[in-house]
C-alpha positions in Angstrom: -0.4 0.2 -0.1 1.4 3.4 -1.0 1.8 6.1 1.6 -0.8 9.2 0.2 1.8 11.9 0.8 -1.2 14.3 0.2 -3.6 12.8 2.8 -4.6 15.5 5.7 -3.2 14.7 8.8 -5.1 15.5 11.9 -2.3 18.2 12.8 -2.9 19.7 9.4 -6.8 19.8 9.9 -6.6 21.5 13.2 -3.7 24.2 11.7 -6.3 24.6 8.4 -8.5 26.5 11.2 -8.7 30.0 12.4 -6.0 31.2 14.9 -4.6 27.7 14.8 -2.4 28.0 12.1 0.2 28.6 14.6 0.5 25.2 16.7 3.3 23.6 15.2 5.4 26.5 16.7 4.2 25.1 20.2 8.2 24.6 22.5 5.7 23.0 25.2 6.8 25.1 27.7 3.7 24.7 29.6 2.6 28.2 30.4 -0.4 26.9 29.2 -1.2 24.5 31.6 0.4 26.4 34.6 -1.7 29.1 33.1 -5.3 27.5 33.2 -7.6 28.3 36.1 -9.6 24.7 34.9 -6.7 23.1 33.7 -6.8 20.3 37.2 -10.0 19.1 35.9 -9.0 17.7 32.2 -8.1 14.1 31.5 -4.8 16.1 29.2 -3.8 19.6 30.6 -3.7 22.4 27.4 0.2 21.6 26.9 -0.9 17.9 26.4 -3.6 18.6 24.0 -1.2 20.7 21.7 1.0 17.3 22.0 -1.7 14.8 21.3 -2.9 16.7 18.4 0.8 17.3 16.8 1.0 13.4 17.6 -2.3 12.4 15.5 -4.1 10.9 18.4 -7.6 12.3 17.2 -9.3 9.9 18.3 -7.7 9.7 22.0 -8.0 13.5 22.2 -11.9 13.9 20.8 -12.5 11.3 23.4 -11.5 13.0 26.6 -13.0 15.4 28.6 -10.3 18.1 28.2 -11.0 20.3 25.3 -14.7 20.5 27.4 -13.2 22.4 30.1 -11.7 25.5 28.6 -13.9 28.5 30.0 -12.2 31.2 27.6 -10.4 33.0 29.9 -7.5 33.4 27.7 -4.9 33.6 30.2 -3.2 30.7 28.4 -2.9 32.8 25.2 -2.2 35.8 27.0 1.1 34.3 28.3 1.9 31.9 25.4 5.3 32.9 24.4 4.6 32.2 20.9 1.5 33.7 20.9 0.4 29.7 20.0 -3.3 30.9 20.8 -4.3 27.5 23.3 -8.0 28.8 23.6 -8.6 29.0 20.2 -6.9 25.5 19.5 -9.5 24.5 22.0 -12.8 25.7 20.6 -11.3 24.2 17.5 -11.1 21.0 18.4 -14.4 21.5 20.1 -15.9 22.1 16.5 -14.2 19.2 15.0 -15.6 17.0 17.9 -18.8 18.1 17.5 -18.9 17.7 13.4 -17.8 14.2 13.7 -19.9 13.4 16.2 -17.9 12.9 19.3 -20.4 13.4 22.6 -18.9 15.8 25.3 -18.1 14.6 28.4 -19.5 17.8 30.2 -22.2 20.0 29.8 -20.0 23.1 28.8 -21.3 22.7 24.8 -25.0 22.6 26.6 -24.3 26.0 28.3 -22.1 27.4 25.5 -25.0 27.4 23.3 -27.5 28.7 25.9 -24.8 31.6 26.7 -24.6 32.3 22.8 -28.4 32.0 21.9 -28.5 35.2 24.9 -26.3 37.3 23.5 -27.5 36.5 20.3 -31.3 37.1 21.0 -30.8 40.0 23.2 -27.1 41.4 22.1 -25.8 40.6 26.0 -26.5 37.9 28.2 -30.1 37.8 29.7 -28.9 36.0 33.2 -31.9 34.6 34.6 -33.1 33.3 31.0 -29.8 31.8 30.5 -29.4 29.6 33.3 -33.5 29.3 33.8 -32.9 27.3 30.0 -29.8 26.0 30.8 -31.0 23.7 33.7 -33.8 22.8 31.5 -32.0 21.6 29.2 -29.3 19.5 31.7 -31.2 19.3 35.0 -33.6 21.4 36.0 -33.8 19.9 40.0 -29.8 21.4 40.1 -31.5 24.3 39.8 -33.0 23.9 43.6 -29.7 24.1 44.6 -29.2 28.0 43.1 -33.3 29.3 44.4 -31.3 30.8 47.5 -28.6 32.5 45.4 -31.5 33.4 42.6 -34.2 34.7 45.3 -30.9 37.2 47.4 -30.3 38.6 43.9 -34.1 39.2 42.7 -34.9 40.5 45.8 -31.4 43.2 45.8 -32.2 43.9 42.2 -29.3 42.4 40.8 -31.0 40.1 38.6 -33.8 41.2 36.2 -36.5 39.0 35.5 -37.1 40.7 32.3 -34.7 40.9 29.3 -32.8 44.4 28.2 -32.0 44.2 24.7 -29.0 46.3 23.7 -28.7 49.1 21.0 -26.9 48.2 18.1 -28.1 44.2 18.7 -28.4 43.7 14.9 -24.9 44.8 14.0 -23.7 42.2 17.1 -25.5 39.5 15.3 -23.8 40.3 11.8 -19.8 40.0 14.0 -21.6 36.4 15.7 -22.4 35.0 12.4 -19.3 35.9 10.7 -17.5 34.5 13.5 -19.6 31.3 13.3 -19.3 31.0 9.5 -15.5 30.8 10.0 -14.3 34.5 10.7 -13.9 35.9 7.3 -13.7 40.2 6.9 
């Protein structure tokens, strides 16, 4: 059997995603993992995730919980000495996993989608609606644990019951749609 030198590797697939092109320049210094606020929850740290991509271990990586725990704080990206953008790589890997049918090991994608839907609908996050929809989609009984906090926020007028839309929502949606389509100009 001949080796097809034109076959796309997992590394090529990831490197072709927006803001992921420098993945092969990673020097495995570990600054991303040391900066990550949730790395202790990950099966593989951000540094290890990049190593797995470069090693072509697609199935092992996409079956793990690791990519789903990125909370988009961008500390890894801000501190990377090579400007690799590990957070963008995690989000790119999430999109590959979803496209290829890998089931997330967490409810993070449900939270992300609910959060995004709130922004698209209102131009900002409508906290009460966001959490209400999230708990309906995941575990309605878990919301009961949050009830004392919700009551406190409501009584102190820190969480409105109705959504307030922002000016320029349509322009924001244009930006969101462009980013969702791959970030074209």
